[in-house]
N, C-alpha and C positions, 0 to 999 in steps of 0.2 A: 054255281055248276063248276066240278073241276075235272079239268082233261089232263092226260098225259101224253106228251109227245116222245117222238120215236128216240131220244134220248134219256128218256125216263124222268126228266123234270115235270112237276107239276106246274100246271099254269090254272090260276083263278080266273074263270071267264064270267062275267056278269049276266044275270037271266035278261030276259027281253024286259020283264017287268022291271026290274031293278035300273036297267040301261035307260030306261023311259023316265024314270023317276030321279035320276041324278047322273050327272056327266063323270064318265070315268077320270081317274085321276092316276099319272103315273107314279110309281113307287119312288121314292127319295133314292139317289145313289147312294150306295154305302162310301164311305170315306176312305180314301186311300191310304194304305198302311205305308210306313217306313220303307225306303228301298232296301232291298235284301244286301246282305253285307258280302264282299267278296269272299269268293270260295278259299279256303286255307290251302297251304302249299305243302306237300309232302316232301320228305328227304330221301334222298337215294344215294347209297353208297356204292360208288363204282368199282370195277377192276383196276388195278395201278396203270396210271397212265391212259386209261380210257375213257376220260371224261368226254372227248368228243365222239366217239363212237356209239356210247350211251346216248348221248344228247340226240344224234341223228336217228338211232334207231327208234328212240320214243317219241320223236317228232313225226316218225313215219307211222306210228299207232295212233296218232291223234291227239298226243298229250301237248299240252303248253309247258315247255321247259325252259330254264333259266340256269345259266352257267355264268357265274360272276367270273370276271377276268381283272386281272391285275399287271398294269401297265409297268414293266421293268426294262432295265438297262443290259444289254448283253454285249460282250465284245464279239466282233464278226469272226465266223468260223466255228464259234461254240455251237455244239449239234443242239437244233432244237427239235422238236416232236410235232405231231400233228395238233397237240392241244396249245402250241404258242401260235395262235391266231389273231388276225385284226378283230374279228367278232364272231364267235360261236354260239350267241344265245339267240334262242329262236324267240325269246320275248323281248329282246331289244335291239336286235339288228336293224330293223327297220327305223329306228328311232336315230341311229347313229348318222352323222354327216360327215363326208370327207374333208380333212384338213387342207388348207390352203398350201399353194406351193407343189415343188416336186415331192412324192412321197420319200421320206428317208434321205432327202439329200443333206440336213444339217447334220443328222446323225452319222451317215456315213462318211461326211467331212470329219467328224469328230473322232472317227476311230470306233464308233461303237454302232449297235443296233437295237432298236426299240421292238420289244416282243410282247405277246401278252399271255400270261400263263393263268391258271384257275385260282382263283382268289382263295378257295378252300379245297386244296388238292383232293381228289377221290369224292368230292360233295356236289350234287347238282339238286336243283328242286323243280318239282312237277307238280301240275293239276291238272283233273279230267276237265275236258272241253265239253261234257254232256253229263247230267244227273246220272245216266244209267252206264256211265264207261268204268269197268272193273280195273281195280288195281292188280288183280291177279296177273296178269300178264307182264307186270313189271319185273318180278323175279325172274323171269325165264328171258329177258331181254339181252341181246349180245351186248357185252359191256358193263352190265349191271351187277353187281355182287350181291346186293340185297337192299329191302327197304330199310330204312333205319326205325326201329321200333321203341316204344315205350311200355313194357311189360307186353301186354296182348295186343296193342292198340300202336297203328303206324304214327311215328312222330309227326307233326305238323307244326309250320310257322305261319303266323299272321300274315296276311298280304301288307301291313303297314311294315312289318320286320323286313320283308321282301324289298319293300319301295327304300327302306333306309339303305341296304345294301346297295340297292341299283344307284342311291344317290354319292355313296361313298365311291363306288365305280367311277361314275361320270366324272367326279372331282379329280380322282386320281388322272383319268384319260385326258382331261386338261389341262392337267398341272404343266408347268415349265420344266425342261432337262434337269435343271439344276435343283428343282424340289424332288426330283425320284433318283437323282444320282446317287450311286452306291457310295460315292466319296462326299465326306462332309468335312468342315473346318476342324481342325485339330486332330483328324486321323493321320496315322502313321503309313506311309505307303513306300515302296520301292519303284526304282526307275527301271524300266526293261531293255534300255538301250545298253548293249554289251561292252560299249566302249566306257560306260560309266561303270561298270563292275557291280551292278545292283546298288548303286547309291540309295540310302534311305533318304527320305524327306516328310516333311508335315504338311499336310493340306492346308491352305491359308485361305483360298476363297475358290467357290465353284460358279462357273459360267455355263451357258447352255450347251458350249462345245468345248471349253478348255477348262483346266484346273490350274490354279496358280499354287505353287510349291514353296514352301522355305525350306532352304538346304544349306550345308555349310560347304564352300569351296573356299580352300586355302586359308581355311580359319577364320572365315567371314561368313555371315550368314546373308543368304543371295535369295532374291525372290525370280522364279522362272515360271513361265507358262508352258504347258506341255498339253498335248490331246489326250482323251481319255484312254484311248488303246496303248498309252506309252508307259503305263502305270499299273501297278497291281497292290491289293491291299497286302499288309505284312501278315 
């Protein structure tokens, strides 16, 4: 005998005669399939210098959004924008841990500032948080210029590609200042001290808060150490 429940599924129910003849056996459970692959990420092209604005608006619309950041050194006083933030990635903010010591103390002593800028200017990545979520609202979101398209289809990146970008971001975040310094051995610079009249020198080595320069004084090569804020590239 077959009965149909309220959900429309048919259930085979043994008759009284059959039930007395043989015990009922439960059907074998279907084998579990492989886990579903993570959803792909879509690529968003923002308006100039509005990556943070677009990110916040898309997060408010319940998208998962990722804006990779690049840790760089800047001289104090140089204007920074809303994009130069410690962490503006909704996908990774919870995973960041504060560094030990007073924030910015070493950098301030060196005459520099550490800021975070978009790794890919004007680009960020998003994916829906539910299967029924439409991408149509992305194009009209404040700060967004358009979705990147391949022909008639939105461009996508695999989850593993985003993970690789995140790993590169994490490596840059934990790198020492000398590794991310704009000054590297062999680079030509000039001293900013007015008394030295823009004297030129070569970078010999870089530490976390100072640069060792090789310059010629009274016809003889001399090595001197200066703070980052006292030199500039040629």
